[in-house]
CHARMM internal coordinates of N, CA and C (Angstrom, degrees):
IC EDIT
DIST 1 N 1 CA 1.4570
DIST 1 CA 1 C 1.5990
ANGL 1 N 1 CA 1 C 103.79
DIST 1 C 2 N 1.3582
ANGL 1 CA 1 C 2 N 115.84
DIHE 1 N 1 CA 1 C 2 N -46.87
DIST 2 N 2 CA 1.4874
ANGL 1 C 2 N 2 CA 114.47
DIHE 1 CA 1 C 2 N 2 CA -176.81
DIST 2 CA 2 C 1.6300
ANGL 2 N 2 CA 2 C 110.89
DIHE 1 C 2 N 2 CA 2 C -109.88
DIST 2 C 3 N 1.3231
ANGL 2 CA 2 C 3 N 113.66
DIHE 2 N 2 CA 2 C 3 N 25.97
DIST 3 N 3 CA 1.4383
ANGL 2 C 3 N 3 CA 119.56
DIHE 2 CA 2 C 3 N 3 CA 177.75
DIST 3 CA 3 C 1.4538
ANGL 3 N 3 CA 3 C 117.93
DIHE 2 C 3 N 3 CA 3 C -55.98
DIST 3 C 4 N 1.4054
ANGL 3 CA 3 C 4 N 122.52
DIHE 3 N 3 CA 3 C 4 N -35.35
DIST 4 N 4 CA 1.3707
ANGL 3 C 4 N 4 CA 124.08
DIHE 3 CA 3 C 4 N 4 CA -176.17
DIST 4 CA 4 C 1.5560
ANGL 4 N 4 CA 4 C 113.34
DIHE 3 C 4 N 4 CA 4 C -115.69
DIST 4 C 5 N 1.3686
ANGL 4 CA 4 C 5 N 113.75
DIHE 4 N 4 CA 4 C 5 N 16.49
DIST 5 N 5 CA 1.4691
ANGL 4 C 5 N 5 CA 121.18
DIHE 4 CA 4 C 5 N 5 CA -179.54
DIST 5 CA 5 C 1.4831
ANGL 5 N 5 CA 5 C 110.90
DIHE 4 C 5 N 5 CA 5 C -84.67
DIST 5 C 6 N 1.3023
ANGL 5 CA 5 C 6 N 122.39
DIHE 5 N 5 CA 5 C 6 N 98.44
DIST 6 N 6 CA 1.4736
ANGL 5 C 6 N 6 CA 127.07
DIHE 5 CA 5 C 6 N 6 CA -170.13
DIST 6 CA 6 C 1.5475
ANGL 6 N 6 CA 6 C 112.02
DIHE 5 C 6 N 6 CA 6 C -69.50
DIST 6 C 7 N 1.3815
ANGL 6 CA 6 C 7 N 117.75
DIHE 6 N 6 CA 6 C 7 N -23.68
DIST 7 N 7 CA 1.4536
ANGL 6 C 7 N 7 CA 119.02
DIHE 6 CA 6 C 7 N 7 CA 176.78
DIST 7 CA 7 C 1.5050
ANGL 7 N 7 CA 7 C 107.39
DIHE 6 C 7 N 7 CA 7 C -78.63
DIST 7 C 8 N 1.3079
ANGL 7 CA 7 C 8 N 119.36
DIHE 7 N 7 CA 7 C 8 N -36.05
DIST 8 N 8 CA 1.4242
ANGL 7 C 8 N 8 CA 117.10
DIHE 7 CA 7 C 8 N 8 CA -176.82
DIST 8 CA 8 C 1.5770
ANGL 8 N 8 CA 8 C 108.53
DIHE 7 C 8 N 8 CA 8 C -71.35
DIST 8 C 9 N 1.3280
ANGL 8 CA 8 C 9 N 118.06
DIHE 8 N 8 CA 8 C 9 N -44.16
DIST 9 N 9 CA 1.4316
ANGL 8 C 9 N 9 CA 123.23
DIHE 8 CA 8 C 9 N 9 CA 176.53
DIST 9 CA 9 C 1.5341
ANGL 9 N 9 CA 9 C 113.24
DIHE 8 C 9 N 9 CA 9 C -55.25
DIST 9 C 10 N 1.3878
ANGL 9 CA 9 C 10 N 112.41
DIHE 9 N 9 CA 9 C 10 N -44.19
DIST 10 N 10 CA 1.5082
ANGL 9 C 10 N 10 CA 115.94
DIHE 9 CA 9 C 10 N 10 CA 175.04
DIST 10 CA 10 C 1.5055
ANGL 10 N 10 CA 10 C 114.03
DIHE 9 C 10 N 10 CA 10 C -68.38
DIST 10 C 11 N 1.2783
ANGL 10 CA 10 C 11 N 122.04
DIHE 10 N 10 CA 10 C 11 N -32.71
DIST 11 N 11 CA 1.4220
ANGL 10 C 11 N 11 CA 122.33
DIHE 10 CA 10 C 11 N 11 CA 176.81
DIST 11 CA 11 C 1.5121
ANGL 11 N 11 CA 11 C 113.38
DIHE 10 C 11 N 11 CA 11 C -73.95
DIST 11 C 12 N 1.4239
ANGL 11 CA 11 C 12 N 113.85
DIHE 11 N 11 CA 11 C 12 N -29.89
DIST 12 N 12 CA 1.5265
ANGL 11 C 12 N 12 CA 117.25
DIHE 11 CA 11 C 12 N 12 CA 175.55
DIST 12 CA 12 C 1.4869
ANGL 12 N 12 CA 12 C 110.62
DIHE 11 C 12 N 12 CA 12 C -69.10
DIST 12 C 13 N 1.4160
ANGL 12 CA 12 C 13 N 113.70
DIHE 12 N 12 CA 12 C 13 N -46.35
DIST 13 N 13 CA 1.4672
ANGL 12 C 13 N 13 CA 120.42
DIHE 12 CA 12 C 13 N 13 CA 175.21
DIST 13 CA 13 C 1.4833
ANGL 13 N 13 CA 13 C 113.17
DIHE 12 C 13 N 13 CA 13 C -52.87
DIST 13 C 14 N 1.3803
ANGL 13 CA 13 C 14 N 117.88
DIHE 13 N 13 CA 13 C 14 N -48.47
DIST 14 N 14 CA 1.4434
ANGL 13 C 14 N 14 CA 118.79
DIHE 13 CA 13 C 14 N 14 CA 178.72
DIST 14 CA 14 C 1.4156
ANGL 14 N 14 CA 14 C 116.20
DIHE 13 C 14 N 14 CA 14 C -62.74
DIST 14 C 15 N 1.3807
ANGL 14 CA 14 C 15 N 120.05
DIHE 14 N 14 CA 14 C 15 N -41.76
DIST 15 N 15 CA 1.4021
ANGL 14 C 15 N 15 CA 125.09
DIHE 14 CA 14 C 15 N 15 CA 176.23
DIST 15 CA 15 C 1.5229
ANGL 15 N 15 CA 15 C 111.48
DIHE 14 C 15 N 15 CA 15 C -58.54
DIST 15 C 16 N 1.4239
ANGL 15 CA 15 C 16 N 114.52
DIHE 15 N 15 CA 15 C 16 N -46.17
DIST 16 N 16 CA 1.4642
ANGL 15 C 16 N 16 CA 115.43
DIHE 15 CA 15 C 16 N 16 CA -177.16
DIST 16 CA 16 C 1.6522
ANGL 16 N 16 CA 16 C 108.40
DIHE 15 C 16 N 16 CA 16 C -68.05
DIST 16 C 17 N 1.1772
ANGL 16 CA 16 C 17 N 116.95
DIHE 16 N 16 CA 16 C 17 N -38.65
DIST 17 N 17 CA 1.5145
ANGL 16 C 17 N 17 CA 119.45
DIHE 16 CA 16 C 17 N 17 CA -179.65
DIST 17 CA 17 C 1.5075
ANGL 17 N 17 CA 17 C 108.18
DIHE 16 C 17 N 17 CA 17 C -65.29
DIST 17 C 18 N 1.3656
ANGL 17 CA 17 C 18 N 119.45
DIHE 17 N 17 CA 17 C 18 N -39.15
DIST 18 N 18 CA 1.5089
ANGL 17 C 18 N 18 CA 118.42
DIHE 17 CA 17 C 18 N 18 CA 178.83
DIST 18 CA 18 C 1.5726
ANGL 18 N 18 CA 18 C 107.20
DIHE 17 C 18 N 18 CA 18 C -68.56
DIST 18 C 19 N 1.2677
ANGL 18 CA 18 C 19 N 119.66
DIHE 18 N 18 CA 18 C 19 N -39.20
DIST 19 N 19 CA 1.5439
ANGL 18 C 19 N 19 CA 120.98
DIHE 18 CA 18 C 19 N 19 CA 175.39
DIST 19 CA 19 C 1.4949
ANGL 19 N 19 CA 19 C 109.54
DIHE 18 C 19 N 19 CA 19 C -56.96
DIST 19 C 20 N 1.3622
ANGL 19 CA 19 C 20 N 117.92
DIHE 19 N 19 CA 19 C 20 N -47.81
DIST 20 N 20 CA 1.4689
ANGL 19 C 20 N 20 CA 121.56
DIHE 19 CA 19 C 20 N 20 CA -178.92
DIST 20 CA 20 C 1.5459
ANGL 20 N 20 CA 20 C 111.23
DIHE 19 C 20 N 20 CA 20 C -58.70
DIST 20 C 21 N 1.3621
ANGL 20 CA 20 C 21 N 112.55
DIHE 20 N 20 CA 20 C 21 N -48.99
DIST 21 N 21 CA 1.4046
ANGL 20 C 21 N 21 CA 113.23
DIHE 20 CA 20 C 21 N 21 CA -178.29
DIST 21 CA 21 C 1.5666
ANGL 21 N 21 CA 21 C 112.63
DIHE 20 C 21 N 21 CA 21 C -65.25
DIST 21 C 22 N 1.2433
ANGL 21 CA 21 C 22 N 120.02
DIHE 21 N 21 CA 21 C 22 N -39.15
DIST 22 N 22 CA 1.5022
ANGL 21 C 22 N 22 CA 120.21
DIHE 21 CA 21 C 22 N 22 CA 170.52
DIST 22 CA 22 C 1.4727
ANGL 22 N 22 CA 22 C 117.63
DIHE 21 C 22 N 22 CA 22 C -53.81
DIST 22 C 23 N 1.4298
ANGL 22 CA 22 C 23 N 111.09
DIHE 22 N 22 CA 22 C 23 N -42.24
DIST 23 N 23 CA 1.5462
ANGL 22 C 23 N 23 CA 116.54
DIHE 22 CA 22 C 23 N 23 CA 176.48
DIST 23 CA 23 C 1.4763
ANGL 23 N 23 CA 23 C 109.64
DIHE 22 C 23 N 23 CA 23 C -63.34
DIST 23 C 24 N 1.2266
ANGL 23 CA 23 C 24 N 119.16
DIHE 23 N 23 CA 23 C 24 N -48.86
DIST 24 N 24 CA 1.5281
ANGL 23 C 24 N 24 CA 121.72
DIHE 23 CA 23 C 24 N 24 CA -179.27
DIST 24 CA 24 C 1.4634
ANGL 24 N 24 CA 24 C 111.93
DIHE 23 C 24 N 24 CA 24 C -63.02
DIST 24 C 25 N 1.3999
ANGL 24 CA 24 C 25 N 119.82
DIHE 24 N 24 CA 24 C 25 N -36.72
DIST 25 N 25 CA 1.4909
ANGL 24 C 25 N 25 CA 118.32
DIHE 24 CA 24 C 25 N 25 CA 175.66
DIST 25 CA 25 C 1.4538
ANGL 25 N 25 CA 25 C 112.22
DIHE 24 C 25 N 25 CA 25 C -65.62
DIST 25 C 26 N 1.3674
ANGL 25 CA 25 C 26 N 119.21
DIHE 25 N 25 CA 25 C 26 N -34.74
DIST 26 N 26 CA 1.4142
ANGL 25 C 26 N 26 CA 122.36
DIHE 25 CA 25 C 26 N 26 CA -174.71
DIST 26 CA 26 C 1.4930
ANGL 26 N 26 CA 26 C 110.96
DIHE 25 C 26 N 26 CA 26 C -75.32
DIST 26 C 27 N 1.4089
ANGL 26 CA 26 C 27 N 114.43
DIHE 26 N 26 CA 26 C 27 N -33.12
DIST 27 N 27 CA 1.4893
ANGL 26 C 27 N 27 CA 118.61
DIHE 26 CA 26 C 27 N 27 CA 171.39
DIST 27 CA 27 C 1.5347
ANGL 27 N 27 CA 27 C 113.67
DIHE 26 C 27 N 27 CA 27 C -63.47
DIST 27 C 28 N 1.3044
ANGL 27 CA 27 C 28 N 109.06
DIHE 27 N 27 CA 27 C 28 N -45.31
DIST 28 N 28 CA 1.5476
ANGL 27 C 28 N 28 CA 117.29
DIHE 27 CA 27 C 28 N 28 CA 179.58
DIST 28 CA 28 C 1.5224
ANGL 28 N 28 CA 28 C 108.32
DIHE 27 C 28 N 28 CA 28 C -58.81
DIST 28 C 29 N 1.3446
ANGL 28 CA 28 C 29 N 121.93
DIHE 28 N 28 CA 28 C 29 N -47.01
DIST 29 N 29 CA 1.3810
ANGL 28 C 29 N 29 CA 123.81
DIHE 28 CA 28 C 29 N 29 CA -177.36
DIST 29 CA 29 C 1.5982
ANGL 29 N 29 CA 29 C 109.05
DIHE 28 C 29 N 29 CA 29 C -66.92
DIST 29 C 30 N 1.2073
ANGL 29 CA 29 C 30 N 120.88
DIHE 29 N 29 CA 29 C 30 N -41.95
DIST 30 N 30 CA 1.4439
ANGL 29 C 30 N 30 CA 124.73
DIHE 29 CA 29 C 30 N 30 CA 175.32
DIST 30 CA 30 C 1.4766
ANGL 30 N 30 CA 30 C 114.48
DIHE 29 C 30 N 30 CA 30 C -53.91
DIST 30 C 31 N 1.3805
ANGL 30 CA 30 C 31 N 112.77
DIHE 30 N 30 CA 30 C 31 N -49.36
DIST 31 N 31 CA 1.4540
ANGL 30 C 31 N 31 CA 118.78
DIHE 30 CA 30 C 31 N 31 CA 172.63
DIST 31 CA 31 C 1.5311
ANGL 31 N 31 CA 31 C 116.02
DIHE 30 C 31 N 31 CA 31 C -58.54
DIST 31 C 32 N 1.2830
ANGL 31 CA 31 C 32 N 113.97
DIHE 31 N 31 CA 31 C 32 N -39.37
DIST 32 N 32 CA 1.5105
ANGL 31 C 32 N 32 CA 119.12
DIHE 31 CA 31 C 32 N 32 CA -177.33
DIST 32 CA 32 C 1.4972
ANGL 32 N 32 CA 32 C 110.93
DIHE 31 C 32 N 32 CA 32 C -70.75
DIST 32 C 33 N 1.3060
ANGL 32 CA 32 C 33 N 116.33
DIHE 32 N 32 CA 32 C 33 N -35.14
DIST 33 N 33 CA 1.4291
ANGL 32 C 33 N 33 CA 118.00
DIHE 32 CA 32 C 33 N 33 CA -174.72
DIST 33 CA 33 C 1.5517
ANGL 33 N 33 CA 33 C 116.26
DIHE 32 C 33 N 33 CA 33 C -84.69
DIST 33 C 34 N 1.3725
ANGL 33 CA 33 C 34 N 114.18
DIHE 33 N 33 CA 33 C 34 N -38.58
DIST 34 N 34 CA 1.4052
ANGL 33 C 34 N 34 CA 118.83
DIHE 33 CA 33 C 34 N 34 CA -178.29
DIST 34 CA 34 C 1.4972
ANGL 34 N 34 CA 34 C 114.05
DIHE 33 C 34 N 34 CA 34 C -81.22
DIST 34 C 35 N 1.2419
ANGL 34 CA 34 C 35 N 119.53
DIHE 34 N 34 CA 34 C 35 N 130.18
DIST 35 N 35 CA 1.5684
ANGL 34 C 35 N 35 CA 119.85
DIHE 34 CA 34 C 35 N 35 CA -178.39
DIST 35 CA 35 C 1.5682
ANGL 35 N 35 CA 35 C 108.34
DIHE 34 C 35 N 35 CA 35 C -70.15
DIST 35 C 36 N 1.3012
ANGL 35 CA 35 C 36 N 108.93
DIHE 35 N 35 CA 35 C 36 N 144.85
DIST 36 N 36 CA 1.4816
ANGL 35 C 36 N 36 CA 115.16
DIHE 35 CA 35 C 36 N 36 CA 176.12
DIST 36 CA 36 C 1.4826
ANGL 36 N 36 CA 36 C 111.83
DIHE 35 C 36 N 36 CA 36 C -78.21
DIST 36 C 37 N 1.4079
ANGL 36 CA 36 C 37 N 115.29
DIHE 36 N 36 CA 36 C 37 N 132.53
DIST 37 N 37 CA 1.4295
ANGL 36 C 37 N 37 CA 112.60
DIHE 36 CA 36 C 37 N 37 CA -178.35
DIST 37 CA 37 C 1.5958
ANGL 37 N 37 CA 37 C 114.29
DIHE 36 C 37 N 37 CA 37 C -66.73
DIST 37 C 38 N 1.2850
ANGL 37 CA 37 C 38 N 113.19
DIHE 37 N 37 CA 37 C 38 N 150.84
DIST 38 N 38 CA 1.5253
ANGL 37 C 38 N 38 CA 116.82
DIHE 37 CA 37 C 38 N 38 CA -177.64
DIST 38 CA 38 C 1.4297
ANGL 38 N 38 CA 38 C 112.81
DIHE 37 C 38 N 38 CA 38 C 79.04
DIST 38 C 39 N 1.2474
ANGL 38 CA 38 C 39 N 128.45
DIHE 38 N 38 CA 38 C 39 N 6.93
DIST 39 N 39 CA 1.3775
ANGL 38 C 39 N 39 CA 124.98
DIHE 38 CA 38 C 39 N 39 CA 177.59
DIST 39 CA 39 C 1.5301
ANGL 39 N 39 CA 39 C 114.57
DIHE 38 C 39 N 39 CA 39 C -130.48
DIST 39 C 40 N 1.2616
ANGL 39 CA 39 C 40 N 120.88
DIHE 39 N 39 CA 39 C 40 N 141.43
DIST 40 N 40 CA 1.4729
ANGL 39 C 40 N 40 CA 123.53
DIHE 39 CA 39 C 40 N 40 CA 178.84
DIST 40 CA 40 C 1.4735
ANGL 40 N 40 CA 40 C 110.33
DIHE 39 C 40 N 40 CA 40 C -88.65
DIST 40 C 41 N 1.2727
ANGL 40 CA 40 C 41 N 115.93
DIHE 40 N 40 CA 40 C 41 N -169.22
DIST 41 N 41 CA 1.5083
ANGL 40 C 41 N 41 CA 118.13
DIHE 40 CA 40 C 41 N 41 CA -173.72
DIST 41 CA 41 C 1.5780
ANGL 41 N 41 CA 41 C 103.90
DIHE 40 C 41 N 41 CA 41 C -83.26
DIST 41 C 42 N 1.3238
ANGL 41 CA 41 C 42 N 122.81
DIHE 41 N 41 CA 41 C 42 N -13.83
DIST 42 N 42 CA 1.4482
ANGL 41 C 42 N 42 CA 117.17
DIHE 41 CA 41 C 42 N 42 CA 174.03
DIST 42 CA 42 C 1.4696
ANGL 42 N 42 CA 42 C 112.84
DIHE 41 C 42 N 42 CA 42 C -86.35
DIST 42 C 43 N 1.3610
ANGL 42 CA 42 C 43 N 118.26
DIHE 42 N 42 CA 42 C 43 N -6.25
DIST 43 N 43 CA 1.3714
ANGL 42 C 43 N 43 CA 122.12
DIHE 42 CA 42 C 43 N 43 CA 174.52
DIST 43 CA 43 C 1.5705
ANGL 43 N 43 CA 43 C 114.14
DIHE 42 C 43 N 43 CA 43 C 92.34
DIST 43 C 44 N 1.3403
ANGL 43 CA 43 C 44 N 116.65
DIHE 43 N 43 CA 43 C 44 N 6.71
DIST 44 N 44 CA 1.4939
ANGL 43 C 44 N 44 CA 120.67
DIHE 43 CA 43 C 44 N 44 CA 174.25
DIST 44 CA 44 C 1.4567
ANGL 44 N 44 CA 44 C 111.95
DIHE 43 C 44 N 44 CA 44 C -92.73
DIST 44 C 45 N 1.3648
ANGL 44 CA 44 C 45 N 111.53
DIHE 44 N 44 CA 44 C 45 N 146.46
DIST 45 N 45 CA 1.4238
ANGL 44 C 45 N 45 CA 115.17
DIHE 44 CA 44 C 45 N 45 CA -179.46
DIST 45 CA 45 C 1.5950
ANGL 45 N 45 CA 45 C 110.92
DIHE 44 C 45 N 45 CA 45 C -70.51
DIST 45 C 46 N 1.3492
ANGL 45 CA 45 C 46 N 114.11
DIHE 45 N 45 CA 45 C 46 N 141.80
DIST 46 N 46 CA 1.4250
ANGL 45 C 46 N 46 CA 121.53
DIHE 45 CA 45 C 46 N 46 CA 174.63
DIST 46 CA 46 C 1.5102
ANGL 46 N 46 CA 46 C 109.52
DIHE 45 C 46 N 46 CA 46 C -84.62
DIST 46 C 47 N 1.3260
ANGL 46 CA 46 C 47 N 118.88
DIHE 46 N 46 CA 46 C 47 N 143.57
DIST 47 N 47 CA 1.4442
ANGL 46 C 47 N 47 CA 124.79
DIHE 46 CA 46 C 47 N 47 CA 174.40
DIST 47 CA 47 C 1.5324
ANGL 47 N 47 CA 47 C 107.40
DIHE 46 C 47 N 47 CA 47 C -68.60
DIST 47 C 48 N 1.2678
ANGL 47 CA 47 C 48 N 119.01
DIHE 47 N 47 CA 47 C 48 N 120.22
DIST 48 N 48 CA 1.4599
ANGL 47 C 48 N 48 CA 119.89
DIHE 47 CA 47 C 48 N 48 CA -179.16
DIST 48 CA 48 C 1.5715
ANGL 48 N 48 CA 48 C 106.14
DIHE 47 C 48 N 48 CA 48 C -96.93
DIST 48 C 49 N 1.2502
ANGL 48 CA 48 C 49 N 117.73
DIHE 48 N 48 CA 48 C 49 N 132.44
DIST 49 N 49 CA 1.4881
ANGL 48 C 49 N 49 CA 123.30
DIHE 48 CA 48 C 49 N 49 CA -177.22
DIST 49 CA 49 C 1.6127
ANGL 49 N 49 CA 49 C 105.38
DIHE 48 C 49 N 49 CA 49 C -106.76
DIST 49 C 50 N 1.2639
ANGL 49 CA 49 C 50 N 109.73
DIHE 49 N 49 CA 49 C 50 N 124.46
DIST 50 N 50 CA 1.5620
ANGL 49 C 50 N 50 CA 120.68
DIHE 49 CA 49 C 50 N 50 CA -176.92
DIST 50 CA 50 C 1.5519
ANGL 50 N 50 CA 50 C 104.57
DIHE 49 C 50 N 50 CA 50 C -98.10
DIST 50 C 51 N 1.2403
ANGL 50 CA 50 C 51 N 111.19
DIHE 50 N 50 CA 50 C 51 N 152.90
DIST 51 N 51 CA 1.5145
ANGL 50 C 51 N 51 CA 112.16
DIHE 50 CA 50 C 51 N 51 CA 177.01
DIST 51 CA 51 C 1.4893
ANGL 51 N 51 CA 51 C 109.26
DIHE 50 C 51 N 51 CA 51 C -71.05
DIST 51 C 52 N 1.3462
ANGL 51 CA 51 C 52 N 121.84
DIHE 51 N 51 CA 51 C 52 N 139.49
DIST 52 N 52 CA 1.3351
ANGL 51 C 52 N 52 CA 124.99
DIHE 51 CA 51 C 52 N 52 CA 175.21
DIST 52 CA 52 C 1.5341
ANGL 52 N 52 CA 52 C 111.24
DIHE 51 C 52 N 52 CA 52 C 95.78
DIST 52 C 53 N 1.3589
ANGL 52 CA 52 C 53 N 115.05
DIHE 52 N 52 CA 52 C 53 N -1.55
DIST 53 N 53 CA 1.4882
ANGL 52 C 53 N 53 CA 116.60
DIHE 52 CA 52 C 53 N 53 CA -178.80
DIST 53 CA 53 C 1.6468
ANGL 53 N 53 CA 53 C 110.57
DIHE 52 C 53 N 53 CA 53 C -94.09
DIST 53 C 54 N 1.3720
ANGL 53 CA 53 C 54 N 112.20
DIHE 53 N 53 CA 53 C 54 N 1.10
DIST 54 N 54 CA 1.4857
ANGL 53 C 54 N 54 CA 113.53
DIHE 53 CA 53 C 54 N 54 CA 175.93
DIST 54 CA 54 C 1.4752
ANGL 54 N 54 CA 54 C 118.26
DIHE 53 C 54 N 54 CA 54 C -69.99
DIST 54 C 55 N 1.2124
ANGL 54 CA 54 C 55 N 118.30
DIHE 54 N 54 CA 54 C 55 N -29.09
DIST 55 N 55 CA 1.4992
ANGL 54 C 55 N 55 CA 125.17
DIHE 54 CA 54 C 55 N 55 CA 179.56
DIST 55 CA 55 C 1.4920
ANGL 55 N 55 CA 55 C 116.12
DIHE 54 C 55 N 55 CA 55 C -80.67
DIST 55 C 56 N 1.3816
ANGL 55 CA 55 C 56 N 116.57
DIHE 55 N 55 CA 55 C 56 N -5.09
DIST 56 N 56 CA 1.4607
ANGL 55 C 56 N 56 CA 118.84
DIHE 55 CA 55 C 56 N 56 CA -175.66
DIST 56 CA 56 C 1.5537
ANGL 56 N 56 CA 56 C 109.96
DIHE 55 C 56 N 56 CA 56 C -85.39
END
COOR INIT
IC SEED 1 N 1 CA 1 C
IC BUILD
């Protein structure tokens, strides 16, 4: 029914592009807010101690 309607296809494209931009923005914000595991505020990796490593 809407196969050749250019206005409908353009609006669908714009809606999908806006949804993708919102998803990328949310992912970027989540990465900026949550601390990365294994790193301190200085950006250096912390030494991780595994169980059973004390005897080595």
